[in-house]
C-alpha positions in Angstrom: 11.3 0.3 -75.5 8.4 -1.4 -77.5 9.9 -4.8 -77.7 11.2 -4.8 -73.6 7.4 -4.0 -72.9 6.4 -6.8 -75.1 8.9 -9.0 -73.9 8.1 -8.3 -69.8 4.7 -8.7 -70.6 5.3 -12.2 -72.4 7.6 -13.0 -69.2 5.0 -12.2 -66.8 1.8 -13.9 -68.8 0.2 -10.8 -68.9 -0.6 -10.7 -72.8 -4.0 -11.8 -74.6 -4.3 -13.7 -77.7 -4.3 -11.1 -79.9 -0.6 -9.5 -78.8 0.7 -13.4 -78.2 0.0 -13.7 -82.1 1.7 -10.6 -82.5 4.7 -10.9 -80.2 5.3 -14.8 -81.7 5.4 -12.9 -85.5 7.9 -10.6 -84.4 10.1 -13.4 -82.9 10.0 -15.4 -85.7 10.9 -12.3 -88.1 13.1 -10.2 -86.0 16.3 -12.6 -84.9 17.4 -9.6 -82.9 14.2 -9.2 -81.4 14.0 -13.5 -80.6 17.8 -13.2 -79.1 17.1 -10.6 -76.7 13.7 -12.5 -75.9 16.0 -15.6 -75.1 18.4 -13.3 -73.3 15.8 -12.2 -70.9 14.3 -15.7 -70.4 17.2 -16.7 -69.1 17.4 -13.8 -66.9 14.1 -14.9 -65.6 15.3 -18.2 -65.0 18.1 -16.7 -62.5 15.7 -14.3 -60.9 13.3 -17.0 -60.4 15.7 -20.2 -59.0 15.1 -18.5 -55.4 11.3 -19.3 -55.3 10.4 -21.9 -53.2 8.7 -24.8 -55.4 7.7 -26.9 -52.9 5.4 -26.7 -49.6 6.6 -29.2 -46.7 4.1 -31.9 -45.4 3.5 -31.8 -42.0 1.9 -35.6 -40.3 -1.3 -34.8 -37.9 -1.2 -37.6 -35.3 -4.8 -38.9 -34.9 -6.6 -39.4 -31.4 -8.1 -42.4 -30.5 -11.7 -42.6 -30.1 -12.7 -41.8 -26.3 -14.2 -44.5 -24.4 -15.8 -42.7 -21.4 -19.3 -41.6 -21.9 -18.2 -38.6 -19.8 -16.2 -37.5 -22.6 -18.8 -37.3 -25.3 -20.3 -33.8 -24.2 -16.8 -32.3 -23.4 -15.5 -33.7 -27.0 -18.6 -31.9 -28.4 -17.8 -28.6 -26.9 -14.7 -28.8 -27.7 -15.6 -29.2 -31.2 -17.9 -26.6 -31.6 -15.2 -24.2 -29.8 -12.6 -25.5 -32.3 -15.1 -25.0 -35.4 -15.5 -21.4 -34.0 -11.7 -20.7 -33.6 -11.6 -21.9 -37.7 -14.1 -19.3 -38.6 -12.3 -16.8 -36.8 -9.3 -17.9 -38.5 -10.6 -17.9 -42.1 -12.2 -14.7 -41.8 -9.3 -13.1 -40.5 -7.0 -14.6 -43.7 -9.6 -13.3 -46.1 -9.7 -10.0 -44.8 -5.4 -10.0 -45.1 -5.7 -11.2 -48.7 -6.8 -8.0 -50.0 -3.1 -7.4 -50.7 -1.3 -9.1 -53.8 2.4 -10.0 -53.8 4.2 -8.0 -56.4 7.9 -8.5 -57.6 9.5 -5.5 -58.9 12.7 -6.3 -60.8 15.1 -3.6 -62.7 18.2 -3.9 -65.2 20.8 -1.8 -63.9 24.0 -3.5 -64.5 26.1 -0.3 -63.9 25.1 0.4 -60.4 25.6 -0.4 -57.2 22.8 0.8 -55.3 18.7 0.4 -56.5 16.0 1.6 -53.9 12.0 1.5 -54.5 10.1 4.5 -53.1 6.2 4.8 -53.7 2.9 5.8 -52.6 2.5 2.0 -51.3 5.4 2.7 -48.6 4.3 6.1 -47.8 7.3 7.5 -50.4 10.0 6.0 -48.0 13.1 4.3 -49.7 13.3 0.1 -49.5 16.7 -1.2 -50.9 16.2 -3.8 -53.7 18.2 -7.1 -54.0 20.8 -7.5 -56.7 20.4 -10.8 -58.2 24.3 -12.0 -58.1 26.2 -10.6 -61.8 23.2 -10.6 -63.7 22.4 -6.9 -63.6 18.8 -7.3 -62.3 17.8 -6.2 -58.9 14.7 -7.4 -57.1 12.4 -6.9 -54.7 8.9 -8.5 -53.8 6.2 -6.5 -51.8 2.7 -7.3 -50.8 0.7 -4.5 -52.1 -2.9 -3.4 -51.3 -5.7 -3.7 -54.6 -5.6 -0.3 -56.1 -3.5 2.5 -58.1 0.1 2.9 -56.9 2.7 5.4 -58.0 6.4 4.4 -57.8 10.0 5.0 -58.8 13.1 3.7 -58.6 16.0 5.3 -57.1 19.8 4.5 -58.1 22.8 5.4 -56.6 20.3 7.3 -53.7 20.0 10.4 -55.7 18.8 9.6 -60.0 15.0 8.8 -60.0 14.1 6.2 -62.9 10.7 5.1 -63.8 9.9 1.6 -64.5 10.5 1.1 -68.5 8.2 -1.9 -68.5 5.1 0.2 -67.4 3.9 2.6 -69.8 1.6 4.3 -67.4 3.7 7.1 -66.1 2.5 10.6 -64.8 4.5 14.1 -63.8 4.8 14.2 -60.2 4.5 17.9 -58.2 8.8 17.8 -57.6 9.5 17.9 -61.6 10.0 14.1 -61.5 7.9 11.2 -63.2 6.3 8.0 -61.2 5.6 5.2 -63.3 1.5 3.8 -62.4 0.8 0.4 -61.2 -2.8 -0.5 -61.0 -3.4 -3.5 -58.9 -6.4 -5.8 -59.3 -7.2 -8.4 -56.5 -6.6 -11.8 -57.5 -9.6 -14.1 -57.9 
C-alpha cells in the first residue's frame, strides 16, 4: 500500500528531494518494487496518450494603415475601446482560474462501472471513463481551491476511497471518504 502511494507520488512529480532519494533507493534495492513502478509508468503512458500535445497556431491578417486623417480619431477611440474590452476579458479569466484541473485515476480491472462522488459536485455521481483494457478508470474535473472529500463508487453500490490519498475521514453514514487538498497554482 505504501509502495503504491510512493509510485503515484513519483508519477505525479509530487515528491520532495528527500522522498525522491528514498524512492530511488527502494527501486534499486527491491526488484519487485522496480517492476511495479515500471508497470505503473507504462500504464501512465497509456492514460496520458489522450492529452493534446500541441496548440494550433492562428494567422491573424494585418490591416493596412489608414490614409485619411478623419479616421485617426475613430481609430484612437477604437483602440481605447479594444483595450478596455481586453482588460475586462483578462479580469474575467483571472477570476475563472480560481479552479484547478485535477485528474482522478483508479485501477479497478475487475469492474464494469466506476463513478466518482464528492463534495465538489454536491455528492452527485459522475461516470468515469475506462482506459482501453488497462483496468484504469479516469476523469478530469476542475476543482476550486480548498479541501474536498470524495469516494469512488464501484458497480453502482460499493464505495472505495482513493488508495493513493492517505488522508481520510469517516462520514456520518458509516463510510469513509478521501480528503483532497487543492492548492491554487502559481
